Residue, then its C-alpha position, 0 to 999 in steps of 0.5 A: m500500500s502506498v503512503y497516499a493510500r495509507i493516509t487516505a485510509l487513516v483519514s477515512r477511518a478518523c472521519a468514520i469515528n467522528r467527522p467534525l473532529a477529524v476535519a477540525s484536527l486536519l484543519m489544525l494541522a494545516a493551521f500549524i503548517a501555515a503558522v510555521a510559514g508565518l514564522w519564516l515570512d513575518p519578522r514581527t514580534i509580539a510581547g517579545a515572542p515571534a508573532w506566529l509562535k503562539p498560532a503554531k503552538f496552538g495549532l499543533s497542540t489542538a491537532i494532537y489532542g483532536f487525533t488523540l480524542l478520536w482514538v479515545f473514542t474507539a474505547i467507548p464505542t457504544w456511547t454514541r451520543s456522548r461521542t457525537h456531542v463531545g466531538g462536535i463541541t471540541a471541533a468548534v472550540f478548537v477551530g474558533e480558538v486557533a482562528i482568534i489566535a491567528v487573527q490577533a497575530w495578524r493584527g499584531t497584538t496578543s490574544h490571551f489576557n488582552v482586554g485593552t479594547p472592546l474587540d480584544a475583550v470580546l475575543f478573549s472572553a469568547m476563547g475563555a468560554g469556549i475552553l471552559l465548554q470543551t473542558l466540561a465536554s471532556v468530563a463526559v468522556a472521562a465519565a464514559l471511560w470510568r464506566q466502560r469495561m475493557n479486556d485490556h485492563a492496563l489500557g483501561w486504567a491508562l485512558r481513565l487516569g490519563m483523561t482525568i489528569t488531562i482535565l485537571g491540567g486543563a483546569s489549571g489554566g484558570l489560574m492564569t486568568a486572574p488579574t495580577a497585583s500589579q494589574l489591579d494596582q494599575a487599574r486603581q491608578t488609571q481606571a483602566m486594565p488593558v491586560a487581565g491575567a498572566h502566565t508569568v509569576g513574579a514579573a510581567d509576561g514577555g521576558a526571556g523564555l526557552p526556545g520554542t515554548g517561551w517558558s520563562t527562564e527568569h520567573g515562574d511560569l504557569r504554562v509549565p504545569h498546564f502543559v504537563g497536565l494536559h498531555a497525560v492522556q498521551v503520556l500514560p498510553l505511550l508508557l503502556l506501549a513501551m512496557p514489555r509485552r511479557w508482563a502480565d496485564t495486572a502488572r502493567a495495570r499496577v505500573i500504570t497506576v503508579a505512573a499516574a500517581s507520579y504524574v499527578a505528583l509531578f504536576a503538583l510539584l511544577l505548579w508549586q514551583a511556578l506559583r512561588g515565582e521560580s523558573l523551571v530552569a532555575l531550581s531552588s534547593p527545596t524544589a531540587s530536593a522535592l524532585a529528588v524525592w519524587a524521582t526516587a519514590t517513582i522508581v521504587a514504586a514502579a519496581l515494586a509494582s512490576r514484580p510478579r506476585r507470588h503466593t506462599t500457599p496455593h489458592a483455590p481457583r476463583s472465578f471472575p466475571a469476564a471483562g468481555a469485548v470493549g463495550s458498555l456495561t449496558k447497552g444504549r448508554s450515552 
């Protein structure tokens, strides 16, 4: 089969799962490519970063999430209405959000936290409302996953825990929308607040940042834990894929549970670091110590979880209800 035929088959399969989400994910991929071209063709900067960097990042991240969600949908095949509604909502929100970010980049201004004019305020409010709606829609997917029976128990736990942590990571974005003390002080003095919210803690947005991500190298940055949390739904299944196939399903499920707990701990640690105004690349002694404890605990717990369970005395056979094929506990759920 040729490369073109393989791509066509994948697109057809994606559209069969949920056409609006598949089309939107392809559009986001196209938006990413267009924004990368903008980085090369347009030398302008906005708040110290290349004008088309944010459209490129959001185009890529929404495309990845969209394709991931299409794959997750295959694990809840009987939840037809939930898949239809969540897919449609996610597609509309992602297209709208990336379109607003691109328009603001074209205008030469910021998209996030920008309330300097009535138009900017409306666009930022629309983005916030859309992401809130999409996050709530993700809760419906998580609920379906928690109620779904799967033959592959380890995969089931990877999807359930991954989606739950992803929702937690998405919700952490709300911390960025609160006006900072300096913004409130400026509003009291000037009766105007052109910017409401920030991702940098300890300074204004727009300082020195890491290449590609723009994460602050001098102060705390809430985008770091936000990013880590959002990608749990990809990281945990990929970790499962990397496990030796000779491991029993129960051992793989235990390791995934440990990995999820470790992931939540890392997310909390990074959030704690950012809220203290500390850069990801400038670790203080407390942060370095906490990371060392986290890494040690993760390694020990994963090693213990992966060990085969041995019984000192024989047990009588026990019968459990068969997990069955991937399907709902009851038919007709939505």
